[in-house]
PDB file of N, CA, C and O in Angstrom:
ATOM      1  N   MET A   1     -71.549 -20.882 -52.797  1.00  0.00           N
ATOM      2  CA  MET A   1     -70.785 -20.406 -51.687  1.00  0.00           C
ATOM      3  C   MET A   1     -70.969 -19.033 -51.248  1.00  0.00           C
ATOM      4  O   MET A   1     -70.834 -18.121 -52.064  1.00  0.00           O
ATOM      5  N   ASP A   2     -71.263 -18.800 -50.033  1.00  0.00           N
ATOM      6  CA  ASP A   2     -71.490 -17.491 -49.557  1.00  0.00           C
ATOM      7  C   ASP A   2     -70.702 -17.274 -48.396  1.00  0.00           C
ATOM      8  O   ASP A   2     -70.785 -18.077 -47.466  1.00  0.00           O
ATOM      9  N   GLY A   3     -69.847 -16.159 -48.323  1.00  0.00           N
ATOM     10  CA  GLY A   3     -69.018 -15.966 -47.178  1.00  0.00           C
ATOM     11  C   GLY A   3     -69.204 -14.430 -46.757  1.00  0.00           C
ATOM     12  O   GLY A   3     -68.274 -13.824 -46.226  1.00  0.00           O
ATOM     13  N   SER A   4     -70.334 -13.877 -46.992  1.00  0.00           N
ATOM     14  CA  SER A   4     -70.525 -12.582 -46.740  1.00  0.00           C
ATOM     15  C   SER A   4     -70.764 -12.192 -45.092  1.00  0.00           C
ATOM     16  O   SER A   4     -70.901 -11.026 -44.723  1.00  0.00           O
ATOM     17  N   GLN A   5     -70.789 -13.242 -44.260  1.00  0.00           N
ATOM     18  CA  GLN A   5     -70.955 -13.053 -42.823  1.00  0.00           C
ATOM     19  C   GLN A   5     -69.571 -12.674 -42.184  1.00  0.00           C
ATOM     20  O   GLN A   5     -69.566 -11.959 -41.182  1.00  0.00           O
ATOM     21  N   HIS A   6     -68.573 -13.061 -42.648  1.00  0.00           N
ATOM     22  CA  HIS A   6     -67.165 -12.826 -41.976  1.00  0.00           C
ATOM     23  C   HIS A   6     -66.059 -12.864 -43.019  1.00  0.00           C
ATOM     24  O   HIS A   6     -66.325 -13.265 -44.151  1.00  0.00           O
ATOM     25  N   ASP A   7     -64.807 -12.459 -42.690  1.00  0.00           N
ATOM     26  CA  ASP A   7     -63.678 -12.714 -43.443  1.00  0.00           C
ATOM     27  C   ASP A   7     -63.622 -14.204 -43.974  1.00  0.00           C
ATOM     28  O   ASP A   7     -64.043 -15.066 -43.203  1.00  0.00           O
ATOM     29  N   GLY A   8     -63.162 -14.580 -45.170  1.00  0.00           N
ATOM     30  CA  GLY A   8     -63.161 -15.879 -45.531  1.00  0.00           C
ATOM     31  C   GLY A   8     -62.380 -16.150 -46.656  1.00  0.00           C
ATOM     32  O   GLY A   8     -62.096 -15.313 -47.513  1.00  0.00           O
ATOM     33  N   VAL A   9     -61.993 -17.460 -46.655  1.00  0.00           N
ATOM     34  CA  VAL A   9     -61.269 -18.089 -47.831  1.00  0.00           C
ATOM     35  C   VAL A   9     -61.972 -19.132 -48.328  1.00  0.00           C
ATOM     36  O   VAL A   9     -62.300 -20.066 -47.596  1.00  0.00           O
ATOM     37  N   PHE A  10     -62.308 -19.087 -49.741  1.00  0.00           N
ATOM     38  CA  PHE A  10     -63.014 -20.134 -50.439  1.00  0.00           C
ATOM     39  C   PHE A  10     -61.979 -21.017 -51.074  1.00  0.00           C
ATOM     40  O   PHE A  10     -61.373 -20.570 -52.048  1.00  0.00           O
ATOM     41  N   VAL A  11     -61.707 -22.243 -50.622  1.00  0.00           N
ATOM     42  CA  VAL A  11     -60.727 -23.000 -51.093  1.00  0.00           C
ATOM     43  C   VAL A  11     -61.353 -24.090 -52.135  1.00  0.00           C
ATOM     44  O   VAL A  11     -62.263 -24.872 -51.861  1.00  0.00           O
ATOM     45  N   LEU A  12     -60.716 -23.986 -53.314  1.00  0.00           N
ATOM     46  CA  LEU A  12     -61.373 -24.861 -54.539  1.00  0.00           C
ATOM     47  C   LEU A  12     -60.208 -25.778 -54.635  1.00  0.00           C
ATOM     48  O   LEU A  12     -59.016 -25.473 -54.593  1.00  0.00           O
ATOM     49  N   LYS A  13     -60.775 -27.008 -54.777  1.00  0.00           N
ATOM     50  CA  LYS A  13     -59.911 -28.331 -54.845  1.00  0.00           C
ATOM     51  C   LYS A  13     -60.003 -28.810 -56.111  1.00  0.00           C
ATOM     52  O   LYS A  13     -61.025 -28.485 -56.717  1.00  0.00           O
ATOM     53  N   PRO A  14     -59.092 -29.600 -56.767  1.00  0.00           N
ATOM     54  CA  PRO A  14     -59.145 -30.159 -58.097  1.00  0.00           C
ATOM     55  C   PRO A  14     -60.304 -31.142 -58.057  1.00  0.00           C
ATOM     56  O   PRO A  14     -60.569 -31.749 -57.020  1.00  0.00           O
ATOM     57  N   ARG A  15     -61.022 -31.308 -59.221  1.00  0.00           N
ATOM     58  CA  ARG A  15     -61.944 -32.340 -59.372  1.00  0.00           C
ATOM     59  C   ARG A  15     -61.513 -33.053 -60.543  1.00  0.00           C
ATOM     60  O   ARG A  15     -60.657 -32.611 -61.310  1.00  0.00           O
ATOM     61  N   LEU A  16     -62.149 -34.245 -60.696  1.00  0.00           N
ATOM     62  CA  LEU A  16     -61.874 -35.130 -61.811  1.00  0.00           C
ATOM     63  C   LEU A  16     -62.038 -34.360 -63.435  1.00  0.00           C
ATOM     64  O   LEU A  16     -61.248 -34.465 -64.372  1.00  0.00           O
ATOM     65  N   LEU A  17     -63.234 -33.637 -63.390  1.00  0.00           N
ATOM     66  CA  LEU A  17     -63.432 -32.883 -64.575  1.00  0.00           C
ATOM     67  C   LEU A  17     -63.526 -31.459 -64.354  1.00  0.00           C
ATOM     68  O   LEU A  17     -64.654 -30.969 -64.316  1.00  0.00           O
ATOM     69  N   GLY A  18     -62.430 -30.659 -64.190  1.00  0.00           N
ATOM     70  CA  GLY A  18     -62.483 -29.186 -64.158  1.00  0.00           C
ATOM     71  C   GLY A  18     -62.777 -28.875 -62.854  1.00  0.00           C
ATOM     72  O   GLY A  18     -62.772 -29.702 -61.942  1.00  0.00           O
ATOM     73  N   VAL A  19     -63.109 -27.365 -62.701  1.00  0.00           N
ATOM     74  CA  VAL A  19     -63.309 -26.746 -61.195  1.00  0.00           C
ATOM     75  C   VAL A  19     -64.697 -26.815 -60.998  1.00  0.00           C
ATOM     76  O   VAL A  19     -65.109 -26.451 -59.897  1.00  0.00           O
ATOM     77  N   GLY A  20     -65.487 -27.199 -61.818  1.00  0.00           N
ATOM     78  CA  GLY A  20     -66.943 -27.307 -61.563  1.00  0.00           C
ATOM     79  C   GLY A  20     -67.727 -25.893 -61.921  1.00  0.00           C
ATOM     80  O   GLY A  20     -67.093 -24.885 -62.235  1.00  0.00           O
ATOM     81  N   GLU A  21     -69.004 -25.918 -61.849  1.00  0.00           N
ATOM     82  CA  GLU A  21     -69.704 -24.670 -62.122  1.00  0.00           C
ATOM     83  C   GLU A  21     -70.295 -24.164 -60.628  1.00  0.00           C
ATOM     84  O   GLU A  21     -71.131 -24.794 -59.980  1.00  0.00           O
ATOM     85  N   ASP A  22     -69.710 -22.954 -60.242  1.00  0.00           N
ATOM     86  CA  ASP A  22     -70.095 -22.619 -59.023  1.00  0.00           C
ATOM     87  C   ASP A  22     -70.328 -20.986 -59.092  1.00  0.00           C
ATOM     88  O   ASP A  22     -69.906 -20.342 -60.052  1.00  0.00           O
ATOM     89  N   LYS A  23     -70.964 -20.432 -58.105  1.00  0.00           N
ATOM     90  CA  LYS A  23     -71.204 -19.043 -57.810  1.00  0.00           C
ATOM     91  C   LYS A  23     -70.416 -18.774 -56.279  1.00  0.00           C
ATOM     92  O   LYS A  23     -70.607 -19.432 -55.256  1.00  0.00           O
ATOM     93  N   ILE A  24     -69.653 -17.822 -56.418  1.00  0.00           N
ATOM     94  CA  ILE A  24     -68.961 -17.577 -54.991  1.00  0.00           C
ATOM     95  C   ILE A  24     -69.437 -16.050 -54.641  1.00  0.00           C
ATOM     96  O   ILE A  24     -69.094 -15.141 -55.397  1.00  0.00           O
ATOM     97  N   ILE A  25     -70.107 -15.824 -53.666  1.00  0.00           N
ATOM     98  CA  ILE A  25     -70.445 -14.509 -53.162  1.00  0.00           C
ATOM     99  C   ILE A  25     -69.759 -14.207 -52.023  1.00  0.00           C
ATOM    100  O   ILE A  25     -70.065 -14.784 -50.980  1.00  0.00           O
ATOM    101  N   GLY A  26     -68.773 -13.300 -52.050  1.00  0.00           N
ATOM    102  CA  GLY A  26     -67.941 -12.942 -50.870  1.00  0.00           C
ATOM    103  C   GLY A  26     -68.458 -11.777 -49.997  1.00  0.00           C
ATOM    104  O   GLY A  26     -68.054 -11.729 -48.835  1.00  0.00           O
ATOM    105  N   GLY A  27     -69.093 -11.074 -50.331  1.00  0.00           N
ATOM    106  CA  GLY A  27     -69.743  -9.933 -49.280  1.00  0.00           C
ATOM    107  C   GLY A  27     -69.675  -8.691 -49.836  1.00  0.00           C
ATOM    108  O   GLY A  27     -69.098  -8.551 -50.915  1.00  0.00           O
ATOM    109  N   PRO A  28     -70.205  -7.708 -49.236  1.00  0.00           N
ATOM    110  CA  PRO A  28     -70.007  -6.209 -49.688  1.00  0.00           C
ATOM    111  C   PRO A  28     -68.747  -5.715 -49.466  1.00  0.00           C
ATOM    112  O   PRO A  28     -68.175  -5.878 -48.388  1.00  0.00           O
ATOM    113  N   SER A  29     -68.224  -5.077 -50.468  1.00  0.00           N
ATOM    114  CA  SER A  29     -66.830  -4.427 -50.553  1.00  0.00           C
ATOM    115  C   SER A  29     -66.709  -3.538 -49.431  1.00  0.00           C
ATOM    116  O   SER A  29     -67.561  -2.725 -49.073  1.00  0.00           O
ATOM    117  N   GLY A  30     -65.490  -3.769 -48.853  1.00  0.00           N
ATOM    118  CA  GLY A  30     -65.106  -2.990 -47.754  1.00  0.00           C
ATOM    119  C   GLY A  30     -65.486  -3.419 -46.363  1.00  0.00           C
ATOM    120  O   GLY A  30     -64.862  -2.987 -45.393  1.00  0.00           O
ATOM    121  N   GLN A  31     -66.418  -4.195 -46.248  1.00  0.00           N
ATOM    122  CA  GLN A  31     -66.740  -4.808 -44.854  1.00  0.00           C
ATOM    123  C   GLN A  31     -66.090  -6.044 -44.323  1.00  0.00           C
ATOM    124  O   GLN A  31     -66.104  -6.366 -43.135  1.00  0.00           O
ATOM    125  N   SER A  32     -65.470  -6.771 -45.370  1.00  0.00           N
ATOM    126  CA  SER A  32     -64.811  -7.893 -44.997  1.00  0.00           C
ATOM    127  C   SER A  32     -63.792  -8.209 -46.031  1.00  0.00           C
ATOM    128  O   SER A  32     -63.986  -7.682 -47.127  1.00  0.00           O
ATOM    129  N   TYR A  33     -62.698  -8.996 -45.895  1.00  0.00           N
ATOM    130  CA  TYR A  33     -61.840  -9.294 -46.927  1.00  0.00           C
ATOM    131  C   TYR A  33     -61.938 -10.790 -47.270  1.00  0.00           C
ATOM    132  O   TYR A  33     -61.748 -11.712 -46.477  1.00  0.00           O
ATOM    133  N   GLN A  34     -62.284 -10.899 -48.652  1.00  0.00           N
ATOM    134  CA  GLN A  34     -62.648 -12.360 -49.142  1.00  0.00           C
ATOM    135  C   GLN A  34     -61.340 -12.873 -50.129  1.00  0.00           C
ATOM    136  O   GLN A  34     -60.714 -12.130 -50.885  1.00  0.00           O
ATOM    137  N   LYS A  35     -61.125 -14.146 -49.950  1.00  0.00           N
ATOM    138  CA  LYS A  35     -60.207 -14.539 -50.945  1.00  0.00           C
ATOM    139  C   LYS A  35     -60.705 -15.889 -51.486  1.00  0.00           C
ATOM    140  O   LYS A  35     -61.381 -16.659 -50.804  1.00  0.00           O
ATOM    141  N   ILE A  36     -60.335 -16.127 -52.741  1.00  0.00           N
ATOM    142  CA  ILE A  36     -60.429 -17.520 -53.348  1.00  0.00           C
ATOM    143  C   ILE A  36     -59.004 -17.928 -53.412  1.00  0.00           C
ATOM    144  O   ILE A  36     -58.035 -17.255 -53.764  1.00  0.00           O
ATOM    145  N   ASP A  37     -59.068 -19.327 -52.950  1.00  0.00           N
ATOM    146  CA  ASP A  37     -57.541 -19.991 -52.763  1.00  0.00           C
ATOM    147  C   ASP A  37     -57.746 -21.066 -53.978  1.00  0.00           C
ATOM    148  O   ASP A  37     -58.631 -21.920 -53.947  1.00  0.00           O
ATOM    149  N   LEU A  38     -56.875 -20.925 -54.984  1.00  0.00           N
ATOM    150  CA  LEU A  38     -56.858 -21.942 -56.102  1.00  0.00           C
ATOM    151  C   LEU A  38     -55.586 -22.843 -55.977  1.00  0.00           C
ATOM    152  O   LEU A  38     -55.268 -23.693 -56.808  1.00  0.00           O
ATOM    153  N   SER A  39     -54.962 -22.575 -54.937  1.00  0.00           N
ATOM    154  CA  SER A  39     -53.459 -23.139 -54.726  1.00  0.00           C
ATOM    155  C   SER A  39     -53.373 -24.766 -54.956  1.00  0.00           C
ATOM    156  O   SER A  39     -52.416 -25.348 -55.466  1.00  0.00           O
ATOM    157  N   GLN A  40     -54.396 -25.278 -54.543  1.00  0.00           N
ATOM    158  CA  GLN A  40     -54.431 -26.732 -54.871  1.00  0.00           C
ATOM    159  C   GLN A  40     -54.675 -27.338 -56.210  1.00  0.00           C
ATOM    160  O   GLN A  40     -54.637 -28.544 -56.454  1.00  0.00           O
ATOM    161  N   LEU A  41     -54.942 -26.326 -57.098  1.00  0.00           N
ATOM    162  CA  LEU A  41     -55.158 -26.671 -58.590  1.00  0.00           C
ATOM    163  C   LEU A  41     -53.751 -27.112 -59.090  1.00  0.00           C
ATOM    164  O   LEU A  41     -52.743 -26.646 -58.559  1.00  0.00           O
ATOM    165  N   THR A  42     -53.683 -28.011 -60.111  1.00  0.00           N
ATOM    166  CA  THR A  42     -52.499 -28.425 -60.610  1.00  0.00           C
ATOM    167  C   THR A  42     -52.430 -27.976 -62.104  1.00  0.00           C
ATOM    168  O   THR A  42     -51.603 -28.435 -62.893  1.00  0.00           O
ATOM    169  N   TYR A  43     -53.351 -27.057 -62.419  1.00  0.00           N
ATOM    170  CA  TYR A  43     -53.368 -26.457 -63.799  1.00  0.00           C
ATOM    171  C   TYR A  43     -53.768 -24.982 -63.930  1.00  0.00           C
ATOM    172  O   TYR A  43     -54.534 -24.506 -63.092  1.00  0.00           O
ATOM    173  N   PRO A  44     -53.302 -24.247 -64.916  1.00  0.00           N
ATOM    174  CA  PRO A  44     -53.510 -22.835 -64.953  1.00  0.00           C
ATOM    175  C   PRO A  44     -55.048 -22.692 -65.178  1.00  0.00           C
ATOM    176  O   PRO A  44     -55.715 -23.621 -65.634  1.00  0.00           O
ATOM    177  N   VAL A  45     -55.557 -21.524 -64.848  1.00  0.00           N
ATOM    178  CA  VAL A  45     -57.047 -20.977 -65.082  1.00  0.00           C
ATOM    179  C   VAL A  45     -56.898 -19.621 -65.645  1.00  0.00           C
ATOM    180  O   VAL A  45     -55.892 -18.926 -65.500  1.00  0.00           O
ATOM    181  N   ASP A  46     -57.984 -19.281 -66.311  1.00  0.00           N
ATOM    182  CA  ASP A  46     -58.158 -17.911 -66.752  1.00  0.00           C
ATOM    183  C   ASP A  46     -58.888 -17.004 -65.850  1.00  0.00           C
ATOM    184  O   ASP A  46     -59.972 -17.462 -65.491  1.00  0.00           O
ATOM    185  N   ILE A  47     -58.628 -15.999 -65.451  1.00  0.00           N
ATOM    186  CA  ILE A  47     -59.336 -15.136 -64.505  1.00  0.00           C
ATOM    187  C   ILE A  47     -59.683 -13.798 -65.172  1.00  0.00           C
ATOM    188  O   ILE A  47     -58.807 -13.074 -65.647  1.00  0.00           O
ATOM    189  N   ASP A  48     -61.042 -13.480 -65.193  1.00  0.00           N
ATOM    190  CA  ASP A  48     -61.372 -12.074 -65.890  1.00  0.00           C
ATOM    191  C   ASP A  48     -62.217 -11.439 -64.793  1.00  0.00           C
ATOM    192  O   ASP A  48     -63.315 -11.820 -64.385  1.00  0.00           O
ATOM    193  N   TRP A  49     -61.381 -10.239 -64.336  1.00  0.00           N
ATOM    194  CA  TRP A  49     -62.045  -9.208 -63.497  1.00  0.00           C
ATOM    195  C   TRP A  49     -62.814  -8.451 -64.111  1.00  0.00           C
ATOM    196  O   TRP A  49     -62.281  -7.656 -64.885  1.00  0.00           O
ATOM    197  N   SER A  50     -64.216  -8.439 -63.990  1.00  0.00           N
ATOM    198  CA  SER A  50     -65.137  -7.460 -64.760  1.00  0.00           C
ATOM    199  C   SER A  50     -65.506  -6.232 -64.065  1.00  0.00           C
ATOM    200  O   SER A  50     -66.150  -5.374 -64.668  1.00  0.00           O
ATOM    201  N   SER A  51     -65.137  -6.065 -62.790  1.00  0.00           N
ATOM    202  CA  SER A  51     -65.178  -4.964 -61.872  1.00  0.00           C
ATOM    203  C   SER A  51     -64.129  -5.349 -60.785  1.00  0.00           C
ATOM    204  O   SER A  51     -63.470  -6.389 -60.785  1.00  0.00           O
ATOM    205  N   PRO A  52     -64.073  -4.336 -59.844  1.00  0.00           N
ATOM    206  CA  PRO A  52     -62.937  -4.452 -58.624  1.00  0.00           C
ATOM    207  C   PRO A  52     -63.126  -5.767 -57.838  1.00  0.00           C
ATOM    208  O   PRO A  52     -62.168  -6.329 -57.306  1.00  0.00           O
ATOM    209  N   ASP A  53     -64.263  -6.194 -57.785  1.00  0.00           N
ATOM    210  CA  ASP A  53     -64.580  -7.182 -56.861  1.00  0.00           C
ATOM    211  C   ASP A  53     -65.246  -8.400 -57.470  1.00  0.00           C
ATOM    212  O   ASP A  53     -65.480  -9.343 -56.713  1.00  0.00           O
ATOM    213  N   CYS A  54     -65.625  -8.503 -58.936  1.00  0.00           N
ATOM    214  CA  CYS A  54     -66.214  -9.375 -59.492  1.00  0.00           C
ATOM    215  C   CYS A  54     -65.703  -9.945 -60.823  1.00  0.00           C
ATOM    216  O   CYS A  54     -65.097  -9.259 -61.646  1.00  0.00           O
ATOM    217  N   GLY A  55     -65.966 -11.145 -60.967  1.00  0.00           N
ATOM    218  CA  GLY A  55     -65.419 -11.676 -62.306  1.00  0.00           C
ATOM    219  C   GLY A  55     -65.726 -13.211 -62.442  1.00  0.00           C
ATOM    220  O   GLY A  55     -66.697 -13.735 -61.896  1.00  0.00           O
ATOM    221  N   SER A  56     -64.860 -13.853 -63.180  1.00  0.00           N
ATOM    222  CA  SER A  56     -64.943 -15.245 -63.392  1.00  0.00           C
ATOM    223  C   SER A  56     -63.681 -15.973 -63.614  1.00  0.00           C
ATOM    224  O   SER A  56     -62.704 -15.425 -64.124  1.00  0.00           O
ATOM    225  N   ILE A  57     -63.694 -17.332 -63.198  1.00  0.00           N
ATOM    226  CA  ILE A  57     -62.666 -18.148 -63.350  1.00  0.00           C
ATOM    227  C   ILE A  57     -62.930 -19.267 -64.272  1.00  0.00           C
ATOM    228  O   ILE A  57     -63.980 -19.870 -64.051  1.00  0.00           O
ATOM    229  N   THR A  58     -62.214 -19.672 -65.247  1.00  0.00           N
ATOM    230  CA  THR A  58     -62.465 -20.703 -65.922  1.00  0.00           C
ATOM    231  C   THR A  58     -61.276 -21.601 -66.235  1.00  0.00           C
ATOM    232  O   THR A  58     -60.142 -21.135 -66.356  1.00  0.00           O
ATOM    233  N   ASP A  59     -61.546 -22.861 -66.361  1.00  0.00           N
ATOM    234  CA  ASP A  59     -60.352 -23.764 -66.706  1.00  0.00           C
ATOM    235  C   ASP A  59     -60.621 -24.254 -68.269  1.00  0.00           C
ATOM    236  O   ASP A  59     -59.962 -25.202 -68.696  1.00  0.00           O
ATOM    237  N   GLY A  60     -61.524 -23.646 -69.051  1.00  0.00           N
ATOM    238  CA  GLY A  60     -61.856 -23.902 -70.360  1.00  0.00           C
ATOM    239  C   GLY A  60     -63.004 -24.778 -70.463  1.00  0.00           C
ATOM    240  O   GLY A  60     -63.608 -24.856 -71.533  1.00  0.00           O
ATOM    241  N   ALA A  61     -63.346 -25.417 -69.490  1.00  0.00           N
ATOM    242  CA  ALA A  61     -64.569 -26.222 -69.503  1.00  0.00           C
ATOM    243  C   ALA A  61     -65.694 -25.926 -68.652  1.00  0.00           C
ATOM    244  O   ALA A  61     -66.850 -26.179 -68.992  1.00  0.00           O
ATOM    245  N   ASP A  62     -65.353 -25.347 -67.449  1.00  0.00           N
ATOM    246  CA  ASP A  62     -66.306 -24.924 -66.257  1.00  0.00           C
ATOM    247  C   ASP A  62     -65.838 -23.597 -66.024  1.00  0.00           C
ATOM    248  O   ASP A  62     -64.724 -23.173 -66.329  1.00  0.00           O
ATOM    249  N   THR A  63     -66.865 -22.893 -65.401  1.00  0.00           N
ATOM    250  CA  THR A  63     -66.606 -21.452 -65.171  1.00  0.00           C
ATOM    251  C   THR A  63     -67.132 -21.340 -63.611  1.00  0.00           C
ATOM    252  O   THR A  63     -68.109 -21.961 -63.192  1.00  0.00           O
ATOM    253  N   ILE A  64     -66.446 -20.582 -62.943  1.00  0.00           N
ATOM    254  CA  ILE A  64     -66.827 -20.037 -61.569  1.00  0.00           C
ATOM    255  C   ILE A  64     -67.123 -18.345 -61.743  1.00  0.00           C
ATOM    256  O   ILE A  64     -66.347 -17.531 -62.243  1.00  0.00           O
ATOM    257  N   VAL A  65     -68.220 -18.129 -61.286  1.00  0.00           N
ATOM    258  CA  VAL A  65     -68.520 -16.635 -61.280  1.00  0.00           C
ATOM    259  C   VAL A  65     -68.487 -16.249 -59.697  1.00  0.00           C
ATOM    260  O   VAL A  65     -68.962 -16.919 -58.780  1.00  0.00           O
ATOM    261  N   PHE A  66     -67.796 -14.979 -59.607  1.00  0.00           N
ATOM    262  CA  PHE A  66     -67.551 -14.579 -58.183  1.00  0.00           C
ATOM    263  C   PHE A  66     -67.912 -13.156 -58.156  1.00  0.00           C
ATOM    264  O   PHE A  66     -67.912 -12.492 -59.192  1.00  0.00           O
ATOM    265  N   GLN A  67     -68.251 -12.611 -56.897  1.00  0.00           N
ATOM    266  CA  GLN A  67     -68.453 -11.215 -56.513  1.00  0.00           C
ATOM    267  C   GLN A  67     -68.174 -11.021 -55.138  1.00  0.00           C
ATOM    268  O   GLN A  67     -68.307 -11.970 -54.364  1.00  0.00           O
ATOM    269  N   GLY A  68     -67.744  -9.733 -54.675  1.00  0.00           N
ATOM    270  CA  GLY A  68     -67.314  -9.503 -53.362  1.00  0.00           C
ATOM    271  C   GLY A  68     -65.934 -10.229 -52.920  1.00  0.00           C
ATOM    272  O   GLY A  68     -65.693 -10.507 -51.745  1.00  0.00           O
ATOM    273  N   VAL A  69     -65.108 -10.487 -53.932  1.00  0.00           N
ATOM    274  CA  VAL A  69     -63.820 -10.994 -53.698  1.00  0.00           C
ATOM    275  C   VAL A  69     -62.551  -9.911 -53.857  1.00  0.00           C
ATOM    276  O   VAL A  69     -62.505  -9.054 -54.739  1.00  0.00           O
ATOM    277  N   ASP A  70     -61.696 -10.085 -52.995  1.00  0.00           N
ATOM    278  CA  ASP A  70     -60.635  -9.135 -52.848  1.00  0.00           C
ATOM    279  C   ASP A  70     -59.363  -9.596 -53.344  1.00  0.00           C
ATOM    280  O   ASP A  70     -58.542  -8.744 -53.685  1.00  0.00           O
ATOM    281  N   GLU A  71     -59.058 -10.910 -53.441  1.00  0.00           N
ATOM    282  CA  GLU A  71     -57.952 -11.548 -53.719  1.00  0.00           C
ATOM    283  C   GLU A  71     -58.099 -12.856 -54.294  1.00  0.00           C
ATOM    284  O   GLU A  71     -59.025 -13.563 -53.896  1.00  0.00           O
ATOM    285  N   ILE A  72     -57.233 -13.312 -55.262  1.00  0.00           N
ATOM    286  CA  ILE A  72     -57.364 -14.849 -55.506  1.00  0.00           C
ATOM    287  C   ILE A  72     -55.910 -15.421 -55.319  1.00  0.00           C
ATOM    288  O   ILE A  72     -54.938 -14.740 -55.645  1.00  0.00           O
ATOM    289  N   ILE A  73     -55.795 -16.514 -54.859  1.00  0.00           N
ATOM    290  CA  ILE A  73     -54.569 -17.139 -54.660  1.00  0.00           C
ATOM    291  C   ILE A  73     -54.243 -18.133 -55.824  1.00  0.00           C
ATOM    292  O   ILE A  73     -55.028 -19.061 -56.015  1.00  0.00           O
ATOM    293  N   LEU A  74     -53.209 -18.006 -56.561  1.00  0.00           N
ATOM    294  CA  LEU A  74     -53.294 -18.850 -57.856  1.00  0.00           C
ATOM    295  C   LEU A  74     -52.644 -20.119 -57.570  1.00  0.00           C
ATOM    296  O   LEU A  74     -51.956 -20.283 -56.562  1.00  0.00           O
ATOM    297  N   PRO A  75     -52.866 -21.070 -58.495  1.00  0.00           N
ATOM    298  CA  PRO A  75     -52.102 -22.356 -58.421  1.00  0.00           C
ATOM    299  C   PRO A  75     -50.618 -22.076 -58.492  1.00  0.00           C
ATOM    300  O   PRO A  75     -50.164 -21.014 -58.918  1.00  0.00           O
ATOM    301  N   PRO A  76     -49.898 -23.071 -58.058  1.00  0.00           N
ATOM    302  CA  PRO A  76     -48.325 -22.856 -58.265  1.00  0.00           C
ATOM    303  C   PRO A  76     -47.958 -22.747 -59.582  1.00  0.00           C
ATOM    304  O   PRO A  76     -46.917 -22.117 -59.765  1.00  0.00           O
ATOM    305  N   CYS A  77     -48.529 -23.192 -60.577  1.00  0.00           N
ATOM    306  CA  CYS A  77     -48.156 -23.139 -62.046  1.00  0.00           C
ATOM    307  C   CYS A  77     -48.335 -21.743 -62.394  1.00  0.00           C
ATOM    308  O   CYS A  77     -47.875 -21.398 -63.482  1.00  0.00           O
ATOM    309  N   MET A  78     -48.939 -20.843 -61.650  1.00  0.00           N
ATOM    310  CA  MET A  78     -49.187 -19.373 -62.128  1.00  0.00           C
ATOM    311  C   MET A  78     -48.471 -18.492 -61.268  1.00  0.00           C
ATOM    312  O   MET A  78     -47.633 -18.926 -60.478  1.00  0.00           O
ATOM    313  N   ARG A  79     -48.751 -17.260 -61.373  1.00  0.00           N
ATOM    314  CA  ARG A  79     -47.934 -16.281 -60.598  1.00  0.00           C
ATOM    315  C   ARG A  79     -48.450 -16.335 -59.037  1.00  0.00           C
ATOM    316  O   ARG A  79     -49.262 -17.199 -58.706  1.00  0.00           O
ATOM    317  N   GLU A  80     -47.996 -15.479 -58.193  1.00  0.00           N
ATOM    318  CA  GLU A  80     -48.318 -15.405 -56.767  1.00  0.00           C
ATOM    319  C   GLU A  80     -49.707 -15.313 -56.320  1.00  0.00           C
ATOM    320  O   GLU A  80     -50.350 -16.186 -55.736  1.00  0.00           O
ATOM    321  N   ALA A  81     -50.147 -13.958 -56.723  1.00  0.00           N
ATOM    322  CA  ALA A  81     -51.557 -13.833 -56.291  1.00  0.00           C
ATOM    323  C   ALA A  81     -52.331 -12.845 -57.567  1.00  0.00           C
ATOM    324  O   ALA A  81     -51.717 -12.163 -58.387  1.00  0.00           O
ATOM    325  N   ALA A  82     -53.561 -12.965 -57.484  1.00  0.00           N
ATOM    326  CA  ALA A  82     -54.205 -12.082 -58.414  1.00  0.00           C
ATOM    327  C   ALA A  82     -55.183 -11.161 -57.744  1.00  0.00           C
ATOM    328  O   ALA A  82     -56.069 -11.544 -56.980  1.00  0.00           O
ATOM    329  N   SER A  83     -54.956  -9.936 -58.084  1.00  0.00           N
ATOM    330  CA  SER A  83     -55.864  -8.905 -57.578  1.00  0.00           C
ATOM    331  C   SER A  83     -56.472  -8.093 -58.785  1.00  0.00           C
ATOM    332  O   SER A  83     -56.039  -8.174 -59.934  1.00  0.00           O
ATOM    333  N   PRO A  84     -57.365  -7.421 -58.450  1.00  0.00           N
ATOM    334  CA  PRO A  84     -58.139  -6.660 -59.619  1.00  0.00           C
ATOM    335  C   PRO A  84     -57.052  -5.759 -60.208  1.00  0.00           C
ATOM    336  O   PRO A  84     -56.148  -5.336 -59.488  1.00  0.00           O
ATOM    337  N   PRO A  85     -57.128  -5.457 -61.520  1.00  0.00           N
ATOM    338  CA  PRO A  85     -56.332  -4.543 -62.191  1.00  0.00           C
ATOM    339  C   PRO A  85     -56.349  -3.155 -61.465  1.00  0.00           C
ATOM    340  O   PRO A  85     -57.386  -2.848 -60.877  1.00  0.00           O
ATOM    341  N   THR A  86     -55.290  -2.296 -61.457  1.00  0.00           N
ATOM    342  CA  THR A  86     -55.545  -1.024 -60.792  1.00  0.00           C
ATOM    343  C   THR A  86     -56.477  -0.218 -61.585  1.00  0.00           C
ATOM    344  O   THR A  86     -57.274   0.507 -60.990  1.00  0.00           O
ATOM    345  N   GLU A  87     -56.464  -0.265 -62.785  1.00  0.00           N
ATOM    346  CA  GLU A  87     -57.616   0.624 -63.657  1.00  0.00           C
ATOM    347  C   GLU A  87     -59.041   0.241 -63.118  1.00  0.00           C
ATOM    348  O   GLU A  87     -59.878   1.123 -62.926  1.00  0.00           O
ATOM    349  N   LEU A  88     -59.281  -0.942 -62.901  1.00  0.00           N
ATOM    350  CA  LEU A  88     -60.589  -1.212 -62.241  1.00  0.00           C
ATOM    351  C   LEU A  88     -60.777  -0.811 -60.851  1.00  0.00           C
ATOM    352  O   LEU A  88     -61.917  -0.513 -60.496  1.00  0.00           O
ATOM    353  N   ALA A  89     -59.957  -0.770 -60.140  1.00  0.00           N
ATOM    354  CA  ALA A  89     -59.954  -0.551 -58.773  1.00  0.00           C
ATOM    355  C   ALA A  89     -60.449   0.879 -58.331  1.00  0.00           C
ATOM    356  O   ALA A  89     -61.015   1.061 -57.253  1.00  0.00           O
ATOM    357  N   SER A  90     -60.207   1.829 -59.197  1.00  0.00           N
ATOM    358  CA  SER A  90     -60.530   3.225 -58.871  1.00  0.00           C
ATOM    359  C   SER A  90     -61.968   3.498 -59.101  1.00  0.00           C
ATOM    360  O   SER A  90     -62.426   4.619 -58.881  1.00  0.00           O
TER     361      SER A  90
END
């Protein structure tokens, strides 16, 4: 998935077997605001921010790798929203 052309929201929907294997490219940092919306998922996921706008999302079976993402909207079974940890943002 590529959203580098404009501000965007990447909406991930539940699948029969996990979140699927995907790569999400949000765009260059600071040029647009990109979100990943996981609010339709009915199960928790693990999010690993490897840098201020890059990381991975896994449900234990599948992994989504992302870059150029500013915010992640989490499923209802998790907290409100996920942003990069402040120590990575500087």
